[in-house]
Each structure stands twice: as C-alpha cells, then as structure tokens.
ROKERO-892273 format. One record per residue (C-alpha): residue number from 0; residue in one letter; x, y, z. Coordinates in Angstrom, 1 decimal. Example, Ala and Ser with C-alpha at 12.3 -4.5 7.8 and 13.67 -1.06 7.14 Angstrom:
REM ROKERO-892273
  nr rest     c1     c2     c3
   0    a   12.3   -4.5    7.8
   1    s   13.7   -1.1    7.1
This chain:
REM ROKERO-892273
  nr rest     c1     c2     c3
   0    m   -4.1    8.3   -5.8
   1    r   -5.2   11.0   -3.4
   2    i   -8.6    9.2   -3.0
   3    l   -6.9    5.9   -2.4
   4    a   -4.5    7.5    0.2
   5    l   -7.4    9.2    2.0
   6    l   -9.6    6.1    2.1
   7    l   -6.7    3.9    3.3
   8    s   -5.7    6.4    6.0
   9    l   -9.2    7.0    7.3
  10    s  -10.0    3.3    7.2
  11    l   -6.9    2.5    9.4
  12    l   -7.7    5.2   11.8
  13    v  -11.4    4.3   12.1
  14    f  -10.4    0.6   12.6
  15    v   -8.0    1.4   15.5
  16    h  -10.4    3.9   17.0
  17    e  -13.2    1.3   17.2
  18    l  -10.6   -1.3   18.4
  19    g  -10.0    1.0   21.4
  20    h  -13.7    0.8   22.3
  21    y  -13.8   -3.0   21.7
  22    f  -10.7   -3.6   23.8
  23    f  -12.1   -1.9   26.9
  24    a  -15.6   -3.3   26.4
  25    r  -14.2   -6.8   26.3
  26    l  -11.9   -6.1   29.2
  27    f  -14.9   -5.3   31.4
  28    k  -16.9   -8.2   30.0
  29    t  -19.3   -6.1   28.0
  30    r  -20.9   -7.7   25.0
  31    v  -20.0   -6.3   21.6
  32    t  -22.6   -7.3   19.1
  33    r  -20.9   -6.2   15.9
  34    f  -17.6   -4.7   14.9
  35    y  -17.6   -3.2   11.4
  36    l  -15.2   -1.4    9.1
  37    f  -17.3    0.7    6.7
  38    f  -21.1    0.8    6.9
  39    n  -23.3   -2.1    5.8
  40    y  -26.7   -0.7    4.9
  41    k  -28.7   -3.9    3.9
  42    f  -25.5   -5.6    2.7
  43    s  -22.1   -6.7    3.8
  44    i  -19.0   -7.6    1.8
  45    l  -17.9   -9.9    4.7
  46    k  -19.3  -11.2    7.9
  47    a  -17.2  -13.3   10.3
  48    k  -18.0  -14.9   13.7
  49    r  -16.2  -17.4   15.8
  50    f  -18.1  -20.1   17.6
  51    n  -17.7  -23.9   18.3
  52    g  -14.0  -23.4   18.2
  53    k  -13.7  -22.1   14.6
  54    w  -14.3  -19.1   12.4
  55    h  -17.4  -18.9   10.1
  56    f  -17.5  -16.5    7.1
  57    k  -20.2  -15.1    4.8
  58    w  -19.2  -13.2    1.7
  59    f  -21.4  -10.6    0.0
  60    n  -24.3  -11.3    2.3
  61    a  -27.5   -9.5    3.2
  62    t  -28.8  -11.8    6.0
  63    t  -27.2  -13.4    9.0
  64    p  -27.6  -17.1    9.5
  65    e  -29.9  -17.9   12.4
  66    e  -27.3  -20.3   13.8
  67    w  -25.0  -17.3   14.4
  68    d  -27.6  -15.7   16.7
  69    q  -27.3  -18.6   19.1
  70    y  -23.9  -17.2   20.2
  71    p  -24.7  -13.6   21.3
  72    d  -21.6  -13.4   23.5
  73    n  -19.4  -13.7   20.4
  74    t  -18.8  -10.6   18.3
  75    m  -19.7  -10.6   14.6
  76    f  -17.0   -8.8   12.6
  77    g  -17.7   -7.4    9.2
  78    i  -16.8   -5.1    6.3
  79    g  -19.5   -3.0    4.8
  80    w  -19.8   -1.7    1.3
  81    i  -20.0    2.1    2.0
  82    p  -16.3    3.0    2.4
  83    l  -16.7    5.6    5.1
  84    g  -16.4    5.1    8.9
  85    g  -17.2    2.1   10.9
  86    y  -18.7    1.2   14.2
  87    c  -18.4   -0.9   17.4
  88    d  -22.0   -1.9   18.5
  89    i  -21.8   -2.2   22.3
  90    a  -24.7   -3.9   24.0
  91    g  -26.7   -1.6   26.3
  92    m  -25.3    1.7   25.0
  93    i  -27.5    4.4   23.5
  94    d  -26.0    5.5   20.2
  95    e  -27.1    6.3   16.7
  96    n  -28.2    2.7   16.1
  97    k  -30.4    2.4   19.2
  98    d  -32.9    4.5   21.3
  99    s  -34.5    4.2   24.7
 100    k  -37.0    1.6   23.5
 101    d  -34.2   -0.8   23.3
 102    f  -33.6   -0.4   27.0
 103    e  -37.0   -1.1   28.5
 104    s  -35.9   -4.4   29.8
 105    t  -33.9   -4.9   33.0
 106    p  -30.2   -4.1   32.6
 107    q  -28.1   -7.2   32.1
 108    p  -24.7   -7.7   33.7
 109    w  -23.1   -7.9   30.2
 110    e  -24.5   -4.6   29.1
 111    y  -22.7   -1.2   29.0
 112    r  -25.4    0.5   31.1
 113    s  -24.9   -2.0   33.9
 114    k  -21.1   -1.3   34.3
 115    k  -19.6    1.1   36.8
 116    a  -19.2    4.7   35.7
 117    w  -15.4    4.5   35.6
 118    q  -15.6    1.4   33.5
 119    r  -18.0    3.1   31.1
 120    l  -15.7    6.1   31.0
 121    l  -12.8    3.9   29.8
 122    i  -14.9    2.1   27.3
 123    i  -16.2    5.3   25.6
 124    s  -12.8    7.1   25.7
 125    g  -10.9    4.0   24.5
 126    g  -11.1    5.1   20.8
 127    v   -9.7    8.5   21.5
 128    l   -7.0    7.1   23.7
 129    v   -5.9    4.6   21.0
 130    n   -5.9    7.3   18.3
 131    f   -3.6    9.5   20.4
 132    v   -1.3    6.5   21.1
 133    v   -1.3    5.5   17.4
 134    a   -0.3    9.0   16.4
 135    m    2.6    9.0   18.8
 136    i    3.7    5.6   17.6
 137    l    3.6    6.7   13.9
 138    y    5.6    9.8   14.6
 139    v    8.2    7.7   16.4
 140    a    8.3    5.2   13.5
 141    i    8.6    8.0   10.9
 142    l   11.6    9.6   12.7
 143    f   13.3    6.2   13.1
 144    s   12.7    5.1    9.5
 145    w   13.2    8.4    7.6
 146    g   14.7   10.8   10.1
 147    e   13.7   14.5    9.9
 148    a   14.4   16.6    6.9
 149    k   13.7   20.4    7.1
 150    l   14.6   23.2    4.8
 151    p   15.7   26.2    6.9
 152    i   13.9   29.3    5.6
 153    q   17.2   31.2    5.1
 154    n   18.8   28.4    3.1
 155    a   16.3   29.1    0.3
 156    t   18.5   31.8   -1.1
 157    m   16.0   32.9   -3.8
 158    g   13.4   33.5   -1.2
 159    y    9.7   32.8   -1.5
 160    d    6.7   33.7   -3.7
 161    y    3.8   35.1   -1.6
 162    a    0.1   34.9   -1.8
 163    h   -1.7   38.0   -3.2
 164    v   -3.1   38.8    0.2
 165    l    0.4   39.0    1.7
 166    k    1.8   41.1   -1.2
 167    t   -1.0   43.7   -0.6
 168    n    0.2   44.0    3.0
 169    g    4.0   44.6    2.5
 170    f    5.5   41.3    1.4
 171    q    7.4   41.0   -1.9
 172    d    8.3   37.9   -3.9
 173    g   11.9   37.0   -3.1
 174    d   11.6   38.0    0.6
 175    i   13.1   35.8    3.2
 176    v   11.2   36.1    6.5
 177    l   13.6   36.5    9.4
 178    a   11.3   37.3   12.3
 179    i    7.6   37.9   13.2
 180    d    7.0   40.1   16.3
 181    d   10.6   39.6   17.2
 182    k   10.2   35.8   17.2
 183    p   12.9   34.3   14.9
 184    v   11.5   32.3   12.0
 185    h   13.4   29.1   11.2
 186    y   11.1   27.3    8.8
 187    s    8.4   28.4    6.3
 188    a    5.6   26.6    8.2
 189    e    6.2   28.9   11.1
 190    v    5.2   31.9    9.0
 191    s    1.7   30.5    8.4
 192    e    1.4   29.6   12.1
 193    y    2.4   33.1   13.4
 194    l    0.3   35.0   10.8
 195    v   -2.9   33.0   11.1
 196    i   -2.9   31.6   14.6
 197    d   -1.0   34.3   16.5
 198    d   -1.9   38.0   16.4
 199    a    1.2   39.1   14.4
 200    s    1.8   42.8   14.0
 201    e    5.3   43.2   12.6
 202    v    7.5   41.3   10.1
 203    t   11.3   41.5    9.4
 204    v   12.4   40.2    6.1
 205    r   15.7   40.0    4.1
 206    r   15.0   41.8    0.8
 207    n   17.7   42.3   -1.8
 208    g   20.3   41.6    0.8
 209    k   19.0   44.1    3.3
 210    d   16.9   43.6    6.4
 211    t   13.6   45.4    6.2
 212    t   10.8   45.6    8.9
 213    f    7.2   46.6    8.2
 214    a    4.0   46.6   10.2
 215    l    1.0   44.4    9.5
 216    p   -2.6   45.6    9.7
 217    k   -4.7   44.5   12.7
 218    d   -7.0   42.4   10.5
 219    i   -4.2   40.5    8.7
 220    r   -5.6   37.1   10.0
 221    e   -9.1   37.9    8.8
 222    q   -7.7   39.1    5.4
 223    i   -5.8   35.8    5.0
 224    l   -8.7   33.6    5.9
 225    a  -11.0   35.5    3.6
 226    n   -8.7   35.5    0.5
 227    i   -6.3   32.6    0.6
 228    n   -8.4   30.3   -1.6
 229    n   -9.5   33.0   -4.0
 230    v   -6.2   33.5   -5.7
 231    d   -3.6   31.3   -4.0
 232    s   -3.8   27.9   -2.2
 233    q   -0.6   28.6   -0.1
 234    l    0.7   31.6    1.8
 235    l    4.2   31.2    0.6
 236    v    6.0   28.9   -1.8
 237    v    9.8   28.5   -2.1
 238    r   11.4   30.0   -5.2
 239    y   14.0   27.8   -6.9
 240    p   15.8   27.6  -10.3
 241    f   14.9   25.2  -13.1
 242    v   17.7   22.7  -12.9
 243    i   17.4   19.7  -15.1
 244    k   17.5   16.4  -13.2
 245    d   16.7   13.9  -16.0
 246    f   14.8   13.5  -19.2
 247    v   11.7   11.6  -20.4
 248    a   12.0    9.2  -23.3
 249    g   12.1   11.1  -26.6
 250    s   12.8   14.4  -24.8
 251    l   12.9   17.5  -27.0
 252    a   15.4   19.2  -24.6
 253    e   17.7   16.2  -24.7
 254    k   17.6   16.0  -28.5
 255    a   18.4   19.7  -28.7
 256    g   21.6   19.1  -26.6
 257    m   20.7   19.8  -23.1
 258    m   22.2   17.8  -20.2
 259    a   21.3   16.9  -16.6
 260    g   22.6   19.7  -14.3
 261    d   21.8   22.6  -16.8
 262    s   20.3   25.5  -15.0
 263    l   17.7   27.3  -17.2
 264    v   17.7   31.1  -16.7
 265    s   16.0   32.7  -19.8
 266    l   13.4   32.0  -22.5
 267    n   13.5   33.9  -25.8
 268    g   15.8   36.5  -24.2
 269    v   13.5   37.1  -21.2
 270    a   15.0   36.3  -17.8
 271    t   13.3   33.5  -16.0
 272    p   15.2   33.1  -12.7
 273    t   12.8   30.7  -11.1
 274    a   11.3   27.4  -12.2
 275    k    7.8   28.8  -11.9
 276    e    8.5   31.8  -14.2
 277    f   10.2   29.5  -16.8
 278    m    7.3   27.0  -16.9
 279    t    4.7   29.8  -17.1
 280    d    6.5   31.4  -20.1
 281    l    7.0   28.0  -21.6
 282    a    3.3   27.2  -21.6
 283    s    2.6   30.1  -23.9
 284    n    4.9   28.9  -26.6
 285    a    3.1   25.8  -27.9
 286    d    4.1   24.9  -31.5
 287    k    6.7   27.7  -31.5
 288    e   10.5   27.7  -31.8
 289    i   12.1   28.9  -28.6
 290    v   15.6   29.9  -27.5
 291    v   16.6   28.7  -24.0
 292    g   19.4   30.3  -22.0
 293    f   21.1   28.2  -19.4
 294    y   24.2   27.8  -17.3
 295    r   26.4   24.7  -17.6
 296    g   29.5   24.5  -15.5
 297    g   29.4   28.2  -14.8
 298    e   29.2   29.1  -18.5
 299    l   26.2   30.9  -20.0
 300    m   25.0   29.0  -23.1
 301    s   21.9   28.9  -25.3
 302    l   20.2   26.7  -27.8
 303    s   16.9   26.6  -29.8
 304    m   14.3   23.9  -30.1
 305    q   10.9   23.5  -31.8
 306    l    8.1   22.8  -29.3
 307    d    5.0   20.7  -30.1
 308    g    1.4   21.4  -29.1
 309    s    2.0   20.3  -25.5
 310    a    4.6   23.1  -24.9
 311    k    6.7   20.7  -23.0
 312    m   10.5   20.0  -23.3
 313    g   10.4   16.6  -21.7
 314    a   12.7   17.4  -18.8
 315    y   12.4   16.6  -15.1
 316    l   13.6   19.3  -12.8
 317    k   15.2   19.1   -9.4
 318    s   13.1   19.7   -6.3
 319    p   14.0   22.5   -3.8
 320    t   15.4   19.9   -1.3
 321    e   17.8   18.8   -4.0
 322    i   19.0   22.3   -4.7
 323    y   19.2   23.9   -1.3
 324    t   20.9   22.6    1.9
 325    v   18.4   20.7    4.0
 326    e   18.8   19.9    7.6
 327    i   18.7   16.1    8.0
 328    k   18.6   14.5   11.4
 329    e   18.7   10.8   11.9
 330    y   17.3    9.1   15.0
 331    g   18.2    5.9   16.7
 332    f   15.3    3.8   18.1
 333    f   15.5    5.2   21.6
 334    e   16.1    8.7   20.4
 335    s   13.1    8.6   18.2
 336    i   10.7    7.8   21.1
 337    p   10.8   11.2   23.0
 338    a   11.3   13.1   19.7
 339    g    8.2   11.5   18.2
 340    i    6.1   12.1   21.3
 341    s    7.3   15.7   21.3
 342    i    6.2   16.2   17.6
 343    g    2.8   14.6   18.5
 344    i    2.2   17.0   21.4
 345    e    3.4   20.0   19.4
 346    t    1.0   19.0   16.6
 347    l   -1.9   18.7   19.0
 348    v   -1.1   22.1   20.6
 349    t   -0.9   23.8   17.2
 350    y   -4.2   22.2   16.1
 351    v   -6.0   23.1   19.2
 352    k   -4.8   26.7   19.0
 353    s   -6.0   26.9   15.4
 354    l   -9.5   25.9   16.4
 355    k  -10.3   29.4   17.7
 356    l  -10.4   30.4   14.0
 357    i  -13.6   28.4   13.6
 358    f  -15.4   31.0   15.8
 359    t  -14.6   33.8   13.3
 360    k  -16.6   34.5   10.1
 361    e  -13.6   34.0    7.9
 362    g  -12.4   30.9    9.7
 363    v  -15.7   29.1    9.5
 364    s  -15.9   29.8    5.8
 365    q  -12.6   27.8    5.4
 366    l  -14.0   24.6    6.9
 367    g  -13.4   21.7    4.5
 368    g  -14.6   18.2    4.2
 369    f  -13.2   15.1    2.5
 370    g  -12.0   17.0   -0.5
 371    s   -9.9   19.4    1.6
 372    i   -8.4   16.5    3.6
 373    g   -7.7   14.5    0.4
 374    s   -5.9   17.5   -1.1
 375    l   -3.3   17.3    1.7
 376    f   -2.0   14.0    0.2
 377    p    0.4   14.2   -2.7
 378    e   -0.6   13.2   -6.2
 379    e    2.1   10.5   -6.3
 380    w    2.4    7.8   -3.6
 381    n    4.9    8.6   -0.9
 382    w    5.0    6.3    2.2
 383    a    6.7    8.9    4.4
 384    v    4.1   11.6    3.6
 385    f    1.3    9.0    3.9
 386    w    2.2    8.0    7.4
 387    n    2.9   11.6    8.4
 388    m   -0.6   12.6    7.2
 389    t   -2.1    9.6    8.9
 390    a   -0.5   10.5   12.2
 391    f   -1.8   14.1   11.8
 392    l   -5.3   12.9   11.0
 393    s   -5.2   10.5   14.0
 394    i   -4.6   13.5   16.3
 395    i   -7.5   15.4   14.6
 396    l   -9.8   12.4   14.9
 397    a   -9.0   11.9   18.6
 398    f   -9.4   15.6   19.5
 399    m  -12.6   16.1   17.5
 400    n  -14.1   13.0   19.0
 401    i  -13.5   14.2   22.6
 402    i  -15.3   17.5   22.0
 403    p  -18.4   17.3   24.4
 404    i  -21.1   17.1   21.7
 405    p  -23.7   14.4   22.1
 406    g  -23.2   11.9   19.3
 407    l  -19.4   12.0   19.7
 408    d  -17.4   10.1   22.3
 409    g  -17.0   13.4   24.1
 410    g  -20.7   13.7   24.7
 411    h  -20.8   10.3   26.4
 412    v  -17.7   11.3   28.4
 413    m  -19.4   14.5   29.5
 414    f  -22.5   12.7   30.8
 415    t  -20.5   10.0   32.5
 416    l  -18.3   12.6   34.3
 417    y  -21.5   14.4   35.3
 418    e  -22.7   11.1   36.8
 419    i  -19.4   10.5   38.6
 420    i  -19.4   14.0   40.1
 421    t  -23.1   14.3   41.0
 422    r  -23.8   10.6   41.5
 423    r  -26.9   11.1   39.4
 424    k  -27.2    9.1   36.2
 425    p  -29.0   10.9   33.2
 426    s  -32.1    9.0   32.1
 427    d  -32.1    6.9   29.0
 428    k  -34.8    9.2   27.5
 429    f  -32.6   12.2   28.1
 430    l  -29.6   10.5   26.5
 431    e  -31.7    9.5   23.5
 432    y  -32.8   13.2   23.0
 433    a  -29.2   14.4   23.4
 434    q  -28.0   11.8   20.9
 435    t  -30.5   13.0   18.4
 436    v  -29.6   16.7   18.8
 437    g  -25.9   15.8   18.6
 438    m  -26.4   13.8   15.4
 439    v  -28.3   16.7   13.8
 440    i  -25.4   19.1   14.7
 441    l  -22.8   16.7   13.3
 442    f  -24.7   16.1   10.0
 443    a  -25.1   19.9    9.6
 444    l  -21.4   20.4   10.1
 445    l  -20.6   17.5    7.7
 446    i  -22.9   19.0    5.0
 447    y  -21.5   22.5    5.5
 448    a  -17.9   21.5    5.4
 449    n  -18.3   19.3    2.2
 450    g  -20.5   22.0    0.7
 451    n  -17.6   24.4    1.1
 452    d  -15.4   22.0   -0.8
 453    l  -18.0   21.7   -3.6
 454    f  -18.4   25.5   -3.8
 455    r  -14.7   26.1   -4.0
 456    w  -14.3   23.4   -6.7
 457    l  -17.2   25.0   -8.7
 458    s  -15.7   28.4   -8.3
 459    s  -12.3   27.2   -9.7
 460    k  -14.0   25.6  -12.7
 461    f  -16.4   28.4  -13.7
C-alpha cells in the first residue's frame, strides 16, 4: 500500500510539474515534441497525438508511425513503462536528452533557444510554480474537506515515550514537554523541530505532576541525527492506555468475556499502564494462559484466557485521538483559503530551515531515497494522509528543483538570470558541459540517498 501511495503521489506531482513547463512553452508558441509520464526506454505503454482533427493512439508500441512525424507542431503524449518521473521535451532546449550537436542549425522561431530571456525564464520555472500552487490548493482542500485535528501535547495526560538518545540526555518516559528555551510547546511536532532544527539548550517538562527544567548538551542535535535510526524511528511517541474498541471475528478476548470499552491495565499481575507495555508483555506469552486485569465502568476486574501461538487476543484498540481530547477546527470554503496558504508557507519555511542539517556529518548520513519517502505513508490507505503527504512532497519537489544545480530547473533559471543581468548568453557548449556535470551530481546524490535506505534496511535485518 505504501508503494502504491508513493507511486501515485509522485506520478501526480511529476505530471503537474511537467504540465507547468508545457503550459508556458505553448503560451509562447514553443514546440513541445513529447510529453511523457514515466520513462519510455525503447518502449511505450501508450502514445497519443492529435492531427487532422482527431486523436490517434498506439498501445504497447516501440516505434512511432512515420505519418505522425509529418505534424511536428503537435505534441506526442505518452506513458512509459518505467514508473519513475517523466519529461516535457521542449524543442531547442539543452537538457539530459540533447546536447550541443542538436543545435548546430540556425535557431528556429518555434524553438526555446530563440525565445526572449524572460519567456524562457517562465517556461523553465513553470514546473516549480505549478508545484507550489498545487501544494497550496491541496492544503486548502484538506482543510475544507477534513478540517484540522491536532492533539495538544498537554492533553496526552500519560505523557510520551522518548527515543533512547533523548533519555540519555535528561528526558524520561511519561514526561510532557511544556517549553524549550522558554518557547511554549503546544504540539509534539514542535519538539522535534526545536531540538533538531533550532539550537535548543533547555527543556521544561511536567514529570509526575511537577514542572522540571534541565539543560541540554550543546551537541544534542548531532546526537539525535547520529542515533535516531539506530534504536528508535521517532523522537517521541504518545503514551496511551489499551482500551478495547472492537473485536475480530472469533476473538479470544471476546469469548473470555471482555467488552468494548474495557481498559487493560495489567498482565499476569504485572502493571501495564500503556498499550505499548501491554502488547510487549503479551507477545512473550504465546501458547500460555494469561490473566488480564482491566477496568470496566470504574471497577477493577480480571479474567483468564488461553493464548494460541500468535499471542494475540483478537481485540482492536482505540487510537490516542479517540482517547484524548483533540482540537478540531472546521473551515468554510473562504476560511480555508488563507489558512491553507499559511500552512503551505509554514511547511516551506520549516523545510528550508531543516536543509542546513545536510551540511553536517550527521545530517548527510540521514539522507533518504524512495524508501524513506514511502515510509512516510501509512500502511493502510487514508485519503486525508495521502493528500497531506502529496502536498508536502509537492513543496519539496518545487524547492529542490529550484536549487541552482545544472540539470535541475534551478540551473536553467540561474543561467537565464545571468543572461538577463549581463546581457550575455552562455554558449550551447558551456550549457552542455554544465548539464553533464549537474546530472553526475544528481545521480551521485540519488545513489547515495537510496544507498542509505538500503544500508538502514540491511542493518535492521541482520
């Protein structure tokens, strides 16, 4: 399900990104030879082209009919068989598909290279612009459709479980973070942001009903980045009790007499106040008889049951948002517009601030590829989460593309701005060399990031 969600999300974002290039190219009467979703090395799932007043299609095709070549002004649309990326092949533009030898002829009026600098600037930045706009539209649509639900950190009365690296630096399981460097903390996501992105030095927590303040080491950020994936995958996770929501068919717990709403608090006489503790102890009791203590209607009760080899009782438990009080804000259509744009801008600012971590030894080791991105999606399909992740990835795609590296849109923007300022256009040969260098850098980053994913996966298995 995660693979499906990742492919669908990236496909949508690549499509709208290339559509931005296509729109401005056609607006300025620039020929677009091909527009493809996915890559079509020697083979295409679909080819389509409109000429003589109607659409023509070719399915599962390796060659293009000669008749189609008679209409070069018309774009050939297609779907490739390699489900990664896509492209918009703009005539007269040096990219990964062409080099300077393709430009030895005299520039034609319908080519990218013959357009005015400001027109070329809009054509090349069109993809980034559309990705930003799509992200804002998605955030607006999410707020309008589902509203905004947040769990205030202090509403999780049982506190949080913390990563090992935090517990070695003063945190304790059950702590509720109140402030970091005198900045009030309202939601758990702010804890990660303040600790990793900002230079936090002091934390105030509520521990066993009392407020406690302790100092953090100067290298707390470096410690977190170096250790977070070694033991834990998250800095903090909400603690909540095991409250039965429902049962699976043939549930052992239901047959033993348990009911929806029962709150499980002990196993074989050992206290298990949180769902995590109960499930951890339960897993070690396969094929054994257990005694479960639980509250029902305020009364402490217990019963026994015989587990099978799976060590499962067959009970669904309530999520934290079903146990604790969640802030839910609904938005009307006009209210959702500024609020959605605000979320988009805040997301961009936070992401840009986090990029400084790449320039640290610990930060660069945390770079991830498709595996890391895919793990952000839930194992079960959830449309609200899917669109939220797609909006987030749209912002990432837009910003990463505008970085001034040859091979990315930002590289073309950089050279075009240079031309506008100096009124000197870089030579086609220079652009070809720059494109080659940029592609080498990008492929190296791609291999490194996905290699990190592979290394982390192997480390978790062996």
